[in-house]
C-alpha positions as CSV (number, residue, x, y, z in Angstrom):
1,M,-10.1,-50.3,-37.2
2,K,-10.6,-46.9,-38.9
3,Y,-14.3,-47.0,-37.9
4,Q,-13.3,-47.5,-34.3
5,I,-10.8,-44.7,-34.3
6,A,-13.4,-42.4,-35.8
7,L,-15.8,-43.3,-33.1
8,V,-13.1,-42.5,-30.4
9,V,-12.3,-39.1,-32.0
10,L,-16.0,-38.3,-32.3
11,G,-16.5,-39.3,-28.7
12,L,-13.6,-37.1,-27.5
13,A,-15.0,-34.2,-29.5
14,C,-18.4,-34.6,-27.9
15,F,-16.8,-34.8,-24.5
16,A,-14.9,-31.6,-25.1
17,V,-18.1,-29.8,-26.1
18,A,-20.0,-31.1,-23.1
19,N,-17.1,-30.5,-20.7
20,P,-15.3,-27.2,-21.5
21,I,-12.1,-26.4,-19.7
22,T,-12.9,-25.3,-16.2
23,A,-11.2,-22.6,-14.2
24,R,-8.6,-23.5,-11.7
25,V,-9.9,-23.1,-8.1
26,E,-7.5,-22.8,-5.3
27,E,-8.1,-25.5,-2.6
28,Q,-8.2,-22.9,0.1
29,I,-11.5,-21.6,-1.3
30,Y,-13.1,-25.0,-0.8
31,N,-11.6,-25.2,2.6
32,N,-13.0,-21.8,3.5
33,L,-16.5,-22.9,2.3
34,E,-16.4,-26.0,4.5
35,N,-16.0,-23.7,7.5
36,S,-18.3,-20.9,6.4
37,E,-21.2,-20.3,4.2
38,L,-19.5,-17.4,2.4
39,T,-15.9,-16.6,1.4
40,N,-14.0,-14.1,-0.8
41,V,-12.4,-14.9,-4.2
42,L,-10.3,-13.1,-6.8
43,I,-11.2,-13.9,-10.4
44,T,-8.5,-13.8,-13.1
45,F,-9.6,-13.8,-16.7
46,R,-8.5,-15.8,-19.8
47,R,-8.5,-12.8,-22.0
48,A,-7.1,-10.3,-19.5
49,N,-4.4,-9.1,-21.9
50,T,-3.5,-6.1,-19.8
51,K,-0.4,-5.5,-22.0
52,S,-2.6,-4.3,-24.9
53,A,-4.3,-1.7,-22.6
54,W,-0.9,-0.6,-21.2
55,D,0.5,-0.2,-24.7
56,R,-2.5,2.0,-25.7
57,F,-1.8,4.2,-22.7
58,Y,2.0,4.5,-23.2
59,A,1.5,5.2,-26.9
60,L,-0.2,8.5,-26.0
61,K,3.0,9.8,-24.3
62,L,1.0,12.1,-21.9
63,T,3.0,14.5,-19.8
64,S,0.6,16.2,-17.4
65,R,-0.2,14.5,-14.1
66,E,-3.9,15.1,-14.4
67,A,-4.0,13.6,-17.9
68,I,-2.0,10.6,-17.0
69,L,-4.2,9.9,-13.9
70,D,-7.4,10.2,-15.9
71,V,-6.4,8.4,-19.1
72,Q,-4.6,5.6,-17.3
73,H,-7.7,4.9,-15.4
74,A,-10.0,5.3,-18.4
75,I,-8.1,3.0,-20.7
76,L,-7.4,0.2,-18.1
77,K,-10.9,0.3,-16.7
78,E,-12.6,0.3,-20.1
79,H,-10.5,-2.8,-21.0
80,A,-11.4,-4.5,-17.7
81,D,-15.1,-3.7,-18.2
82,I,-15.1,-5.3,-21.6
83,V,-13.2,-8.4,-20.6
84,Q,-15.2,-8.9,-17.4
85,A,-18.6,-8.0,-18.8
86,D,-20.3,-11.4,-19.0
87,V,-19.0,-12.6,-15.6
88,A,-20.0,-9.3,-13.9
89,A,-23.4,-9.5,-15.4
90,M,-23.8,-13.0,-14.1
91,L,-22.8,-11.9,-10.7
92,E,-25.1,-8.9,-10.7
93,R,-28.0,-11.1,-11.6
94,G,-27.1,-13.2,-8.6
95,I,-27.3,-10.2,-6.4
96,Q,-30.7,-9.3,-7.8
97,E,-31.9,-12.8,-7.0
98,G,-30.8,-12.4,-3.3
99,K,-27.2,-13.4,-3.3
100,R,-25.1,-11.5,-0.7
101,H,-21.9,-11.1,-2.6
102,Y,-20.6,-7.8,-3.8
103,L,-17.9,-6.8,-6.4
104,D,-14.6,-4.9,-6.2
105,Q,-13.0,-4.4,-9.6
106,L,-9.1,-4.2,-9.8
107,W,-8.8,-2.1,-12.9
108,I,-5.0,-1.9,-12.9
109,T,-4.6,-5.7,-13.2
110,N,-8.0,-6.6,-14.9
111,E,-9.1,-8.8,-12.0
112,L,-12.3,-8.9,-10.0
113,I,-12.7,-9.5,-6.3
114,V,-16.0,-11.0,-5.2
115,R,-16.7,-10.8,-1.5
116,D,-19.1,-13.0,0.5
117,I,-19.6,-15.5,-2.3
118,D,-21.3,-18.9,-1.8
119,A,-20.4,-22.3,-3.0
120,E,-23.0,-22.3,-5.8
121,T,-21.6,-19.2,-7.3
122,V,-18.1,-20.5,-7.0
123,E,-19.1,-23.5,-9.2
124,M,-20.8,-21.2,-11.7
125,L,-17.6,-19.2,-12.0
126,R,-15.5,-22.3,-12.2
127,N,-17.5,-23.3,-15.3
128,H,-17.6,-19.9,-16.9
129,P,-15.5,-19.8,-20.1
130,D,-14.1,-16.4,-19.4
131,V,-12.7,-17.3,-16.0
132,E,-9.1,-18.5,-15.8
133,S,-8.8,-19.0,-12.0
134,L,-10.3,-18.3,-8.6
135,V,-7.7,-17.2,-6.1
136,A,-8.1,-17.4,-2.3
137,E,-7.6,-14.4,0.0
138,Q,-4.3,-14.4,1.8
139,F,-3.3,-12.3,4.8
140,I,0.0,-10.6,5.7
141,P,0.6,-10.1,9.4
142,L,1.6,-6.7,10.6
143,E,4.9,-6.6,12.5
144,E,5.3,-4.3,15.4
145,T,6.8,-4.1,18.9
146,E,4.8,-2.0,21.5
147,E,6.4,-0.5,24.6
148,T,4.4,1.1,27.5
149,F,5.3,4.6,28.6
150,E,3.2,7.2,30.3
151,P,2.2,9.9,27.8
152,A,3.2,12.6,30.3
153,E,6.8,11.6,30.1
154,Y,6.8,13.1,26.6
155,N,4.0,15.6,26.1
156,N,4.8,17.7,29.2
157,T,8.6,17.8,28.7
158,V,9.3,18.3,25.0
159,Q,7.5,20.0,22.2
160,N,8.6,17.7,19.4
161,Q,9.1,13.9,19.6
162,W,12.7,12.6,19.2
163,G,12.2,11.3,15.7
164,I,11.0,14.8,14.5
165,V,14.1,16.4,15.9
166,N,16.3,13.6,14.6
167,V,15.3,14.2,11.0
168,Q,15.7,18.0,11.5
169,A,12.0,18.7,10.6
170,P,11.8,21.8,12.8
171,A,14.6,23.5,10.9
172,A,12.6,22.9,7.7
173,W,9.5,24.3,9.3
174,E,11.3,27.5,10.1
175,R,12.0,27.9,6.4
176,G,8.3,27.5,5.6
177,W,8.4,23.9,4.5
178,T,5.6,22.1,6.5
179,G,4.0,20.0,3.8
180,T,1.3,22.5,2.8
181,G,-0.5,21.5,-0.3
182,V,0.8,17.9,-0.3
183,V,-1.5,14.9,0.2
184,I,-0.2,11.7,1.6
185,G,-2.1,8.5,1.3
186,S,-2.0,5.8,4.0
187,I,-2.6,2.1,3.4
188,D,-2.8,0.6,6.8
189,T,-5.4,-0.4,9.5
190,G,-7.4,2.8,9.1
191,A,-7.4,6.0,11.2
192,R,-9.0,7.7,14.1
193,A,-9.9,10.9,12.1
194,T,-11.2,12.6,15.3
195,H,-7.9,12.5,17.1
196,V,-6.9,16.0,18.1
197,N,-3.5,15.7,16.2
198,L,-5.0,14.1,13.1
199,A,-8.3,15.8,12.6
200,P,-6.7,19.1,11.4
201,T,-4.8,17.4,8.6
202,Y,-7.5,14.9,7.4
203,R,-8.5,16.1,3.9
204,G,-12.0,14.9,4.6
205,N,-12.3,17.6,7.3
206,D,-11.4,20.5,5.0
207,P,-14.1,23.0,4.0
208,G,-16.4,21.4,1.3
209,E,-15.0,17.9,1.9
210,N,-16.4,14.7,3.3
211,H,-15.2,11.1,3.4
212,D,-15.7,10.4,-0.3
213,F,-12.3,10.3,-2.1
214,N,-10.6,10.5,1.3
215,W,-11.5,7.2,2.9
216,R,-12.0,3.7,1.7
217,A,-12.5,0.4,3.6
218,P,-12.8,-2.4,0.9
219,T,-14.0,-5.0,3.4
220,G,-17.4,-3.8,4.5
221,N,-17.4,-0.4,2.7
222,A,-17.4,1.5,6.1
223,A,-18.5,5.0,5.3
224,V,-16.6,6.7,8.2
225,P,-12.9,6.3,9.1
226,S,-12.1,4.1,12.0
227,D,-9.2,2.0,13.4
228,T,-9.6,-0.9,15.7
229,N,-5.9,-1.7,15.8
230,G,-4.1,1.6,16.1
231,H,-1.3,0.9,13.7
232,G,-2.6,3.2,11.0
233,T,-3.5,6.0,13.3
234,H,0.0,5.9,14.8
235,C,1.7,5.9,11.4
236,I,-0.4,8.8,10.1
237,G,0.5,10.8,13.1
238,S,4.2,10.4,12.3
239,H,3.8,11.9,8.8
240,S,0.9,14.3,9.1
241,G,0.3,14.7,12.9
242,T,0.2,18.2,14.5
243,G,1.6,19.0,18.0
244,G,5.2,17.8,17.4
245,L,4.1,14.3,16.2
246,G,4.4,14.5,12.4
247,V,7.2,15.5,10.0
248,A,4.8,17.4,7.7
249,P,2.2,18.9,10.1
250,N,0.5,21.0,7.4
251,S,0.2,18.2,4.9
252,R,-3.1,16.4,4.3
253,W,-3.8,12.7,4.6
254,I,-6.3,10.3,3.1
255,A,-6.5,6.6,4.1
256,C,-7.6,3.2,2.8
257,R,-7.9,0.3,5.2
258,G,-5.8,-2.5,3.7
259,C,-5.4,-4.2,7.1
260,A,-8.8,-4.8,8.7
261,T,-7.2,-6.4,11.8
262,A,-3.6,-7.1,12.8
263,A,-3.2,-8.7,9.3
264,C,-3.5,-7.3,5.9
265,S,-5.7,-8.9,3.3
266,T,-4.0,-9.2,-0.1
267,F,-7.4,-8.4,-1.6
268,D,-7.8,-5.2,0.4
269,L,-4.2,-4.1,-0.2
270,N,-4.8,-4.5,-4.0
271,S,-8.0,-2.6,-3.7
272,C,-6.4,0.2,-1.8
273,G,-3.6,0.4,-4.4
274,N,-6.2,1.0,-7.0
275,F,-7.9,3.6,-4.8
276,M,-4.7,5.6,-4.4
277,A,-4.3,5.7,-8.2
278,C,-7.8,6.9,-8.6
279,P,-9.9,7.7,-5.5
280,T,-13.5,6.7,-5.3
281,N,-16.4,7.4,-2.9
282,T,-16.6,5.3,0.3
283,A,-18.7,2.7,-1.6
284,G,-16.1,2.2,-4.3
285,G,-17.8,4.1,-7.0
286,G,-17.7,7.6,-8.7
287,A,-13.9,7.5,-9.4
288,N,-12.2,10.9,-9.4
289,C,-8.6,10.5,-10.3
290,A,-7.7,14.2,-9.7
291,R,-8.0,13.4,-5.9
292,A,-5.1,11.1,-6.0
293,P,-2.4,11.7,-3.4
294,R,1.2,12.8,-4.1
295,L,2.7,9.8,-2.2
296,V,1.5,6.7,-0.4
297,S,2.9,5.5,3.0
298,N,2.8,1.7,3.4
299,S,3.9,0.3,6.7
300,W,3.3,-3.3,5.7
301,G,5.0,-6.1,3.8
302,G,5.7,-9.7,3.4
303,G,8.4,-12.1,2.3
304,G,11.2,-10.8,0.1
305,G,11.5,-11.1,-3.7
306,N,7.7,-11.0,-4.3
307,T,6.5,-9.0,-7.3
308,W,2.7,-9.2,-6.8
309,Y,2.3,-5.5,-6.0
310,N,4.4,-4.3,-8.9
311,P,1.5,-3.4,-11.3
312,I,0.2,-1.0,-8.7
313,L,3.7,0.5,-8.2
314,T,3.9,1.0,-11.9
315,A,0.5,2.7,-12.1
316,W,1.6,5.0,-9.2
317,R,4.9,5.8,-10.8
318,N,3.2,6.6,-14.1
319,A,1.2,9.3,-12.3
320,N,4.3,10.5,-10.4
321,I,3.0,9.1,-7.1
322,A,5.8,7.9,-4.7
323,G,5.4,4.6,-2.9
324,V,7.2,4.5,0.5
325,F,7.4,1.1,2.2
326,A,8.6,-0.3,5.5
327,I,11.3,-2.8,4.8
328,G,10.3,-5.3,7.5
329,N,11.2,-6.4,11.1
330,S,13.0,-9.6,10.5
331,G,16.2,-8.6,12.2
332,T,19.7,-7.6,11.1
333,A,20.7,-10.8,9.3
334,C,21.6,-10.2,5.6
335,S,18.9,-10.6,2.9
336,T,15.9,-10.2,5.2
337,V,14.2,-7.3,3.5
338,G,10.6,-7.8,2.6
339,S,8.3,-7.0,-0.3
340,P,7.0,-4.7,-1.8
341,G,9.7,-2.5,-0.1
342,D,12.5,-4.5,-1.8
343,Q,11.1,-3.8,-5.3
344,P,12.7,-1.3,-7.7
345,L,9.8,1.1,-7.8
346,A,9.3,1.1,-4.0
347,F,11.3,3.4,-1.6
348,G,12.2,1.0,1.1
349,V,12.8,2.3,4.7
350,G,14.8,0.8,7.6
351,S,14.8,1.8,11.2
352,I,17.3,3.6,13.5
353,T,17.3,4.3,17.3
354,S,17.6,7.6,19.0
355,T,21.4,7.0,19.2
356,N,21.6,6.7,15.4
357,T,22.3,3.0,15.5
358,L,20.4,0.4,13.4
359,S,17.4,-0.9,15.3
360,T,17.7,-4.5,16.3
361,F,14.6,-5.6,14.4
362,S,15.2,-3.7,11.2
363,S,15.5,-6.0,8.1
364,V,18.7,-5.8,6.0
365,G,19.5,-6.2,2.3
366,P,20.6,-6.7,-0.3
367,G,17.4,-6.7,-2.3
368,P,16.7,-8.8,-5.4
369,A,19.7,-8.8,-7.9
370,G,21.9,-7.2,-5.2
371,A,20.0,-3.9,-5.0
372,I,20.6,-1.5,-2.3
373,K,17.7,-2.0,0.2
374,P,16.6,-0.3,2.3
375,N,17.0,2.9,0.4
376,V,17.3,5.0,3.6
377,A,16.6,4.7,7.3
378,A,14.5,6.8,9.8
379,P,13.5,6.8,13.4
380,G,11.6,3.6,14.3
381,T,12.5,2.6,17.9
382,S,10.2,3.9,20.7
383,V,8.3,6.4,18.5
384,V,5.5,8.3,20.2
385,S,2.4,9.1,18.0
386,A,-1.4,9.2,18.1
387,T,-3.4,6.4,19.6
388,H,-6.7,5.0,18.3
389,L,-8.2,4.6,21.8
390,A,-8.9,8.3,22.5
391,D,-8.9,11.6,20.8
392,T,-6.1,13.1,22.9
393,G,-3.8,10.1,23.7
394,T,-0.5,8.9,22.5
395,R,1.1,5.5,22.1
396,T,4.7,4.3,21.8
397,L,5.5,1.7,19.1
398,S,8.7,0.4,17.5
399,G,9.2,-1.0,14.0
400,T,10.2,-0.1,10.5
401,S,6.4,0.7,10.3
402,M,7.2,3.7,12.5
403,A,10.2,4.7,10.4
404,C,8.3,4.6,7.1
405,P,6.0,7.6,7.8
406,H,8.9,9.8,8.8
407,V,10.2,9.3,5.3
408,A,6.8,10.0,3.8
409,G,6.6,13.2,5.8
410,A,10.1,14.2,4.6
411,L,9.1,13.6,1.0
412,A,6.0,15.8,1.5
413,L,8.3,18.6,2.5
414,V,10.4,18.1,-0.7
415,F,7.2,18.0,-2.9
416,Q,6.0,21.3,-1.2
417,A,9.3,23.0,-1.9
418,R,9.5,21.6,-5.5
419,P,6.0,20.9,-6.7
420,A,7.1,19.8,-10.2
421,S,9.6,17.4,-8.9
422,T,9.5,13.8,-10.2
423,V,9.4,10.9,-7.8
424,V,12.9,9.9,-8.8
425,A,14.3,13.4,-8.2
426,A,12.5,13.8,-4.8
427,Q,13.7,10.4,-3.6
428,E,17.2,11.2,-4.8
429,S,17.1,14.4,-2.7
430,I,16.3,12.3,0.3
431,Q,19.1,9.9,-0.4
432,S,21.8,12.4,-1.3
433,S,21.2,14.4,1.9
434,A,21.0,11.4,4.2
435,L,23.4,11.3,7.1
436,A,25.8,8.6,8.4
437,H,24.6,6.4,11.2
438,V,26.6,4.7,13.9
439,S,28.0,1.6,12.3
440,G,27.9,-1.8,14.1
441,G,30.8,-3.1,11.9
442,R,28.6,-5.5,10.0
443,T,28.9,-6.5,6.4
444,C,26.4,-7.8,3.9
445,A,27.1,-9.0,0.3
446,G,30.7,-7.6,0.7
447,T,29.4,-4.1,1.5
448,P,30.5,-2.8,5.0
449,E,27.9,-1.1,7.1
450,A,30.3,1.8,7.6
451,G,30.3,2.6,3.9
452,R,27.6,4.3,2.0
453,P,25.3,3.2,0.5
454,N,25.1,-0.1,2.3
455,H,22.6,-2.8,2.9
456,H,21.8,-1.9,6.5
457,V,20.5,1.7,6.2
458,G,20.9,2.3,2.5
459,H,22.1,5.8,1.8
460,G,21.8,6.8,5.5
461,R,19.4,8.3,8.0
462,I,17.1,10.9,6.5
463,N,17.6,14.7,6.9
464,A,14.4,16.4,6.0
465,N,15.8,19.9,6.2
466,G,18.8,18.9,4.1
467,A,16.7,17.3,1.4
468,I,15.0,20.6,0.5
């Protein structure tokens, strides 16, 4: 009997050596490969241990923004390079042998995106001892409502669009606060950088600049800004557009295409989050963290209570970069706010109409653990801004997507007025100066809409002039 047991144990040991633990592969990856020769995957690593890298960074207790940006990137990327070295080398050999895949490292979370990967390479990764899992690409649809108006109804009758007037931006401009010196990052569908109202404020058009560190398109590595959807162009116009479109018409904008179509790839959104924490050239190399923006406008989001973007929000906050997010267009029923806008480090934005009432589509809190979400509200119904279809046209859209860049622009004015301000202090200025909206008499989680703060518009509708 002992001899038989010994044989069984020996057999199991040999089986373990011959068949090491393989990585978990999401079924969607195999489904994708049944329909296409190539797919995209995200690799997680068994020895990722990002906590040790973060602990090294926090132990330094850095105070200057420049040092924080550089050292945070250096420590986390060095750690990722070490952990990912063998897998990356294997993938690079595949490229040299004619494989079509290309790599996109997520240094904040120590993960690796591999785009255009074939079935053979998936199996090699599945059997690599360093790989914990292969994750499939997911897509978050953009939510928007479009209305059709003739541009002449607006451009020939008023100088500033209604949302600009509503947030009292012209009064701030008269005091000299126009966003000068402040860079706003946009994670969206891209941008028409040649538009007459966007070209003057695109940092890539400044003297001595080009598209490097100012534009990134993770899917495809497009070298020149573009926008086939228009959502991103419209949003950029509302925070940095000239000619009465934008709240901060002298700010500068940079952009990363996190949404290649009417949906946003989770891979691209992650890549863009890394880009904003340390911008690269258009091919994803040559990182220069000093080019990071002061804040990032994000008119996208998914289901509520989701924490997947929190590592990026943490990296941004460490470097004093504000993350502004649309809260969602799921309607005014309680607890409909979406993520990442409902997370603690995100500044969530709801939408109001030109009569200062809550927009019918604007999602409502509370957020996780009863948090006040949205934080504030801004103009989001029938907002006129730049179109992606021509260099001189406008377009009218509605959504919390349209409200979000109004708040980004207002924050830019605050950061111009107080360059040393922390994100927390700047956002508190926006909240404390917010104005009451016209209540619909609703209540969520025992908090009436007429009170402040509430779960419908947070602390109220923003007042850019009052926040300075």
